[in-house]
C-alpha positions in Angstrom: 124.2 137.3 154.0 121.5 139.6 155.8 118.0 138.5 154.1 114.9 139.6 155.9 111.4 138.5 155.8 108.5 140.5 157.1 107.5 139.5 160.9 104.9 137.4 161.7 101.9 138.8 161.8 100.2 140.2 165.0 98.1 136.9 166.6 99.2 134.4 164.2 100.3 131.1 165.7 101.7 128.6 164.5 100.6 125.1 164.4 102.1 123.5 167.6 101.8 126.2 169.8 101.1 125.5 173.5 102.4 121.7 172.6 105.1 120.7 175.2 107.7 117.9 174.2 110.2 116.6 176.1 112.9 114.5 174.7 115.8 112.5 175.8 117.7 113.1 172.6 121.9 112.4 171.2 122.7 112.4 167.8 120.8 113.2 164.7 117.9 111.2 164.6 115.8 112.4 167.6 117.1 116.2 167.4 116.4 116.3 163.7 112.5 115.4 164.7 112.2 117.3 167.8 113.7 120.3 165.8 111.0 120.0 163.3 108.6 120.1 165.8 110.0 123.4 167.2 109.9 124.9 163.8 106.6 124.9 164.0 105.9 126.1 167.3 106.1 123.6 170.1 108.3 124.1 173.3 110.8 121.4 172.8 112.7 120.9 176.3 115.9 118.6 175.3 117.2 116.7 178.7 121.1 116.8 178.5 123.9 115.1 180.8 125.0 117.6 183.3 128.7 119.0 182.5 129.0 116.9 179.0 125.1 117.3 177.2 124.2 115.8 173.9 127.1 113.9 172.1 126.8 115.4 169.2 127.8 118.6 171.0 131.3 117.6 170.9 131.7 116.2 167.2 133.7 119.0 166.2 133.6 122.8 165.9 133.5 124.2 162.9 130.4 126.6 163.6 132.7 129.2 165.5 133.4 126.6 167.8 130.3 124.8 167.9 129.9 121.7 166.3 128.0 121.5 162.9 125.8 118.8 163.6 124.3 119.9 166.9 123.8 123.8 165.4 121.8 122.2 162.5 119.2 119.8 164.4 118.9 121.9 168.1 117.3 125.5 167.7 114.5 127.1 169.5 114.7 124.2 172.2 115.6 124.2 176.0 118.4 122.5 177.4 117.6 121.4 180.8 120.5 119.5 182.7 119.6 116.2 184.3 121.6 113.2 185.3 119.0 110.7 185.3 120.9 107.9 186.6 119.9 109.6 190.2 116.6 109.4 191.6 115.9 112.8 192.1 116.8 113.5 188.6 113.9 110.9 187.6 111.5 112.4 190.1 112.2 116.2 188.5 111.8 114.6 184.9 108.1 112.6 186.6 106.8 116.8 187.5 107.5 117.6 183.8 105.8 114.6 182.3 102.1 115.5 183.4 102.5 118.6 181.7 103.9 117.2 178.4 102.1 116.1 175.1 105.2 114.4 173.7 108.2 112.2 175.3 110.6 111.4 172.3 113.7 109.1 172.8 116.4 107.6 171.2 118.7 106.7 173.9 120.5 103.3 173.7 118.2 100.0 173.1 116.4 99.3 176.7 117.3 102.5 178.9 114.5 104.3 178.4 112.2 101.0 179.8 114.9 100.8 182.5 113.9 104.2 183.7 110.0 103.4 183.8 109.7 105.6 180.7 108.4 103.0 178.3 104.9 103.9 176.3 103.3 101.2 178.6 104.9 102.3 181.9 103.5 105.4 181.2 99.9 105.4 179.4 98.2 104.6 183.0 99.7 108.1 184.7 99.6 110.1 181.3 96.8 109.1 178.9 97.2 111.7 176.3 101.0 111.3 176.4 102.4 110.6 172.7 105.7 108.4 172.9 108.0 108.0 170.4 110.6 105.8 170.6 113.5 105.9 168.0 116.1 102.8 168.1 118.4 100.9 165.0 116.8 97.9 164.0 113.0 98.4 166.2 112.0 97.1 169.5 111.9 93.8 169.2 113.2 91.1 166.7 116.8 89.4 166.6 118.6 93.1 166.5 117.2 95.0 168.9 119.7 95.2 171.2 122.4 96.1 168.7 123.7 99.4 168.1 123.0 101.9 165.3 125.0 104.1 163.7 124.2 105.7 160.4 127.1 104.2 158.5 126.0 101.2 159.4 122.0 101.7 158.7 123.8 102.6 155.4 125.0 98.8 155.3 122.2 97.0 156.6 119.9 98.7 154.0 121.8 97.9 151.5 122.4 101.5 150.4 125.7 101.2 149.7 125.4 98.2 147.3 123.8 100.9 145.2 126.6 104.0 145.9 129.7 104.5 144.6 131.6 103.4 141.7 132.0 99.8 140.2 135.3 99.5 142.1 134.9 101.3 145.5 131.2 101.7 147.6 130.4 104.9 149.0 128.6 106.1 152.3 126.8 109.3 151.4 127.8 112.3 152.2 125.3 113.2 154.8 123.6 111.4 157.9 120.4 109.8 155.3 119.7 107.2 157.9 119.8 110.0 160.5 117.5 112.5 158.8 115.2 109.0 157.3 114.3 108.4 160.9 114.3 111.8 161.8 111.5 112.6 159.2 109.3 109.3 159.9 109.2 110.5 163.3 108.2 114.1 162.9 105.6 112.8 160.3 104.7 110.3 163.0 104.3 112.8 165.9 101.7 114.9 164.2 99.9 112.2 162.9 99.5 111.0 166.6 98.9 114.5 167.6 95.8 114.2 164.7 95.1 110.8 166.0 94.7 112.4 169.6 92.2 115.1 168.4 90.0 112.9 167.6 90.3 109.9 170.6 91.4 111.9 173.4 94.3 109.2 173.4 97.7 109.2 173.2 99.7 106.6 171.4 102.9 105.1 170.8 105.0 105.8 167.7 107.9 103.5 167.0 110.4 104.3 164.5 113.7 102.3 163.5 116.4 103.8 161.2 116.7 100.6 159.4 113.0 100.6 158.1 113.1 103.9 157.4 116.2 103.7 155.1 115.1 100.8 153.7 111.3 102.8 152.6 113.9 104.8 150.4 115.6 101.7 149.0 112.1 100.9 147.4 113.3 101.7 143.9 116.3 99.5 144.2 114.1 97.1 146.1 111.1 96.9 143.2 113.4 97.2 140.6 115.6 94.3 141.5 112.4 92.1 142.4 112.0 88.0 142.1 116.4 87.9 142.2 116.7 90.5 139.0 119.8 92.3 139.1 120.0 96.0 141.1 121.1 99.1 139.9 124.6 99.2 139.7 126.9 101.6 141.4 127.9 104.6 138.8 129.1 107.3 140.8 127.4 110.4 140.2 125.6 109.2 136.9 121.9 107.5 137.4 122.2 103.9 137.8 119.0 103.3 135.5 118.5 106.5 133.3 121.2 107.4 130.4 122.7 109.7 129.7 121.8 111.6 133.2 125.2 112.8 135.2 128.1 114.7 135.0 130.4 115.2 131.7 133.3 117.3 131.2 133.5 120.2 128.8 135.9 121.4 127.0 137.5 124.0 129.3 137.5 122.0 132.2 134.5 122.3 134.1 132.0 119.5 134.5 128.2 119.9 133.4 125.4 117.7 134.4 122.4 117.0 132.7 119.5 114.6 132.6 117.2 113.3 130.1 113.2 111.5 131.2 111.8 110.3 128.3 112.2 109.4 124.7 111.3 113.4 123.1 114.4 114.5 125.2 116.4 112.3 123.1 115.3 113.3 120.3 116.1 116.9 121.4 119.2 116.2 122.9 120.8 114.5 119.6 119.5 117.1 117.7 119.9 120.4 119.3 122.6 119.5 121.7 125.0 117.2 119.9 123.7 118.1 116.7 123.8 114.4 115.8 120.0 114.1 115.0 121.3 110.4 113.1 121.6 108.9 116.6 118.0 109.3 118.1 117.4 106.4 116.2 120.4 104.6 116.1 119.5 100.7 117.6 122.0 100.5 119.7 120.8 104.4 121.7 117.0 104.0 120.7 115.6 103.3 124.0 116.1 103.9 127.6 117.1 100.5 128.1 119.5 100.2 124.7 121.5 103.1 126.3 121.4 101.9 129.8 123.2 98.6 128.2 125.9 100.8 125.7 126.4 103.6 128.8 130.0 103.6 127.9 129.9 104.1 124.2 127.4 106.7 124.0 128.8 108.6 127.2 132.2 107.8 124.6 130.3 109.9 122.0 129.1 112.6 124.4 131.9 113.6 125.6 133.9 113.5 122.6 131.1 116.1 121.4 131.7 118.3 124.1 135.3 118.2 124.2 135.1 120.7 121.9 132.7 123.2 123.8 133.3 125.3 126.8 130.6 124.8 129.6 128.6 127.8 128.8 127.8 126.7 125.3 126.8 123.3 126.2 124.6 124.9 128.9 122.9 127.2 126.1 122.8 124.3 123.8 121.0 122.0 126.5 118.5 124.9 127.5 117.6 126.1 124.2 116.9 121.9 123.8 114.5 122.2 127.3 116.8 119.5 128.6 117.3 119.7 132.7 120.8 120.6 133.2 122.1 121.7 137.0 125.5 123.5 138.3 128.0 121.3 140.4 127.9 123.3 143.4 130.5 123.4 146.5 129.0 123.5 149.7 130.2 127.1 149.9 128.1 127.9 146.8 125.2 126.4 148.7 125.3 129.2 151.1 125.5 131.7 148.2 123.0 130.2 145.9 121.7 133.0 144.2 117.7 131.2 144.2 118.0 130.9 148.2 118.6 134.4 148.4 115.9 135.6 145.9 113.6 133.6 147.8 114.6 135.4 151.3 115.6 131.5 152.8 118.1 132.6 154.8 117.1 133.5 158.6 119.7 134.9 161.5 119.5 132.8 164.7 121.3 133.4 168.1 124.0 130.9 169.3 126.2 130.5 172.7 128.9 131.6 169.5 127.2 135.1 168.1 124.9 135.2 165.7 124.3 132.8 162.8 122.7 132.4 159.4 119.9 129.4 159.4 117.9 128.0 156.3 114.5 128.5 156.7 112.6 125.0 156.7 111.7 123.9 153.4 107.6 123.7 153.2 106.8 127.4 153.0 103.4 127.9 155.0 101.0 131.0 153.6 99.6 131.5 157.2 102.5 131.7 159.2 106.6 131.5 159.7 108.7 129.0 161.4 110.1 129.4 164.3 113.9 130.5 164.2 115.2 130.7 167.9 118.3 130.5 169.3 120.5 127.5 169.5 120.9 126.9 173.4 123.7 126.4 175.7 124.5 123.3 177.6 121.6 123.9 180.7 120.5 127.2 179.6 117.4 126.8 180.8 117.9 124.6 183.4 117.5 127.3 186.3 114.1 128.7 184.4 112.5 125.1 184.3 113.3 124.3 187.5 112.3 128.0 189.5 108.8 126.7 187.3 108.5 123.6 189.1 108.6 125.2 192.5 112.6 125.1 193.5 114.4 128.2 195.3 117.6 129.1 194.5 119.0 127.4 197.3 117.5 124.0 196.5 118.6 124.6 193.0 122.1 124.9 194.6 122.2 121.8 196.0 120.9 119.8 193.3 123.7 121.5 191.0 126.3 120.8 194.2 125.2 116.9 194.3 125.4 116.5 189.8 121.3 116.2 189.9 121.6 119.0 187.3 
């Protein structure tokens, strides 16, 4: 993976160049938000606990000794170690805030407020500061103090009720509640920056993981409106469109296919199954009917595909202009020909050396996303403290006291 791309044009700026973000973050939701801000050029100063850092640094050692989650969500940031339980550390943070545009935090419920970092406490001193609070359940309400982890939010938001098999619910294989919250926080901060450009004032952005994932649950919520039957759990098959999902072929492979309308259903019957009479069979003549007859229809398709190799099925699907896809592994994704043909990988630095990283999916014509190193714990502490006027001896004293 040695994809290259022309460097950013000389003098071309990124949208968030000159914006400074201070973040008190851990795990995924806030780091994913702030990494995307860094992608757009923001200076992101990540405050970490001395000696330990963001606990996501210790999730695993799968990326050449580094944690996979951490590498993904923390490139292009500066790591500053501060023990914010100590007054001296809080004083150092206070020195940084006047130059900051955004403060992001996803600490334990109430922790930021206890350190005087609530929007209400900061607004008078820093009227242009945008404060983004990311929590599990929101800053008020009966569940505001509850701990919230991704799987717990998947459960609370009803996601598990529609994911898995009829016998067993299943979690998503990625941290979708964290990702949803991170995306909402990212767009919320961008919105607040736009608003500040008009009003000159900072604002308070509040993001709840529960509410972010509840938004993503909009389709099943409306599908089950007024007490109707919710979508069932059908594994990798679509819950409410049939046929749409994985089907085995005669050579032991699996083909993924999906239909979207009745025109495609007719083509599927005629050109793929080569059983045109099925198109008008009353059992299958509408999507609602096919959903009701899911298993009989699946048996017919599986029986037809059993006499064909996967490449033959795919050729028929392509000829009929029926959407289909490969059932790839994660290893396949690293080597995906489309990603490489479009030059979507870049090399970044890290404490473990050079690593490959995907460019952000929003591709801009006027600039290229920032793709800088994943920082070692405290890698920028001394430089930041020197910028605040601290001498080498003062920095050494702070280190000996455990402040940094």
